[in-house]
N, C-alpha and C positions, 0 to 999 in steps of 0.2 A: 633216290632210285638205286638199285642194289642188284647186286650177281655176283659174276666175276669169270674165269674161266675152270672148269670141272677136272680136266683130265693133265695127266703128265705134274708139272710144279702147278699146282693148283692155286688159284689168286682169288680172295674175297677183298669186292670193291663195292664202294659206297661214295655215292655220289649227289651234291645237295644242289638247289638251284633258290633261288629267292626272288627273283623275276619270273617267273611264270615258264622257268626252263628256255629262256633265251640263251642264259647261259648257264656254265656248270661249275661248281669245284669239286674237287675230286678230295673228299676227306681219309678214304684209306682205299689201298690198293697194293694190299701185301699178298706174299705167300701163305697161303690159307686155306682151305674146303670154300667151296662158291656157298653163298650164302643167296638163300631161296624164297624167304618169305620178310614182309615188314608190315609193322601196326603201332599207329602213335595212336593211342587212347586223347592225349592231350596236344594240343600245338608244339609242345616243348619236348615231349617225353614218349620215346621210342624206343620200340624192339624192333631188333631184326635175329633171323636163327639161320641157319645153314648145315650144312656137312659136319660130320667127326667134331659132332657135340657144340658147334657155334652158336653161342646166342650175345648179343651185344646189346648195349643200355646207351641212351642217350638223354640228356636231361637239358640240352641246350637248343633244340630243334636240329639236330645231326652234325654239330660242327664238331662234335667232340665224341666218340665213344669209347666205352668200359665194355669187355667180355667178363661175363659170368661163367661161373665154374658150377659142373654139375658133379658131385661125387660118384665112384663107382661105376660098373658098365653104362648105366643112361646115359653118363658124359660124353661117352663115343659113338653115341648114335647118329643119324641122317635125320636132322630137324626140316623139317619141308612147310610148316607153317605154324602161324602163332594167332594169339586173339589175346589181347589185354581189356579187362574191365574199366580200368582204371589204374592210378598212379602205383599201387600194390599187388593186384590179382590180375594173373592171366594162364593162358592154358598154351604150352608146348606139342607140337605133334610132331610124328615121325618113324623113325624106327630103323631096321635095316631090310634091303630088298635084299633077297637071295633065296636059295632052296628053303632053307630054314629062316623063313621072314620072320622079323620080330616087328612086334607091333608097341608103339611107345606111344606114353601120354603122360606129360608131367603139369604140376599145375603149382605157385606160387603165390604168396599172398602177404609177403613182405617185400613186391621190388626186384624180385631176382635172386634174394639172398641166399636164401632157401628152397629147394625144391622139392616135393612130394612126389613121391612116384605112384601114379594114377596105376599104370599099367606099363608092365616091360615083356610082355611077354610072345612067345609064339603065334604067330597071326600076322594077316598079311598089312603091310608097313601104311601108314597115312599121308596123305598128301594136302589136303587142307581144312581149317576148323572154322567156322564163322557161329557166333553166338547172336540170336535175335534179341536177347534180353540177359540181365546178368543171371539169370537159372538156364535156359533154355538155348540149347546148341549143341551144332551138328558138326561130323568130323567124317572126311570120305577119302578112298583109298582103291587098291590095288583089289583084284578077287572080287568086285561088285561089292566094298566095304560102304558102309552109311552105317553110323552111329552116332545115337542121340543121348543128350544129357539134359536132364528135367533139375540138376542140383548145382549149377554154376562149374558143371565139369569133374566134380566129386565121382559117379558112378557114371557111366555107358550102358545101354542095352545097343543090342545090334537090332537093324530095319533091313525087312528082304525086301527084294526085288523079284518078278517072278519072270520068268522065260531066259533068253540067250542073254538080257541084259543084266543078268546076276551074277556073269564074272566080266564083267568088264572092267576098265580100271577107271576110278574116277578122279579127276586131277583138283577139282576147285568144288566150293557149294559157299551160294548165299542167297539170302531170304531179304 
């Protein structure tokens, strides 16, 4: 379980359970930005993302977490979603929600050591990402934003909805 406290002295929280949630072990509860999403591409390897550039990785099923670093402005963005295909490749999405909103998409192919900036431009921020296979993925966000990738997250195209739903805030996506 991930989350924390969003305001004032922000807290990042990670808790694990090994007995189907009968009891919980607090792995992290530190002053840091709130965590927003969690994805495990295997039983032991997992990633969690959050605001203020927070990306954490575990290789031991959540017992220990190491913070990953992203250089430059993308490393300060608020990350809302992540999806990892395997132990090396994954996508992180988010941006900044403001009057001059930033839309950010990052990709790693080496387990989070390095990050390629796919997008870090003006646009509605993104809230969630999901891939149906290693090539086809979708990201959703504010302002009716629905993006689709057919090449593993390297390129994204905008999908358009009709009518008043074209301006909705989309919070999650799943197929």
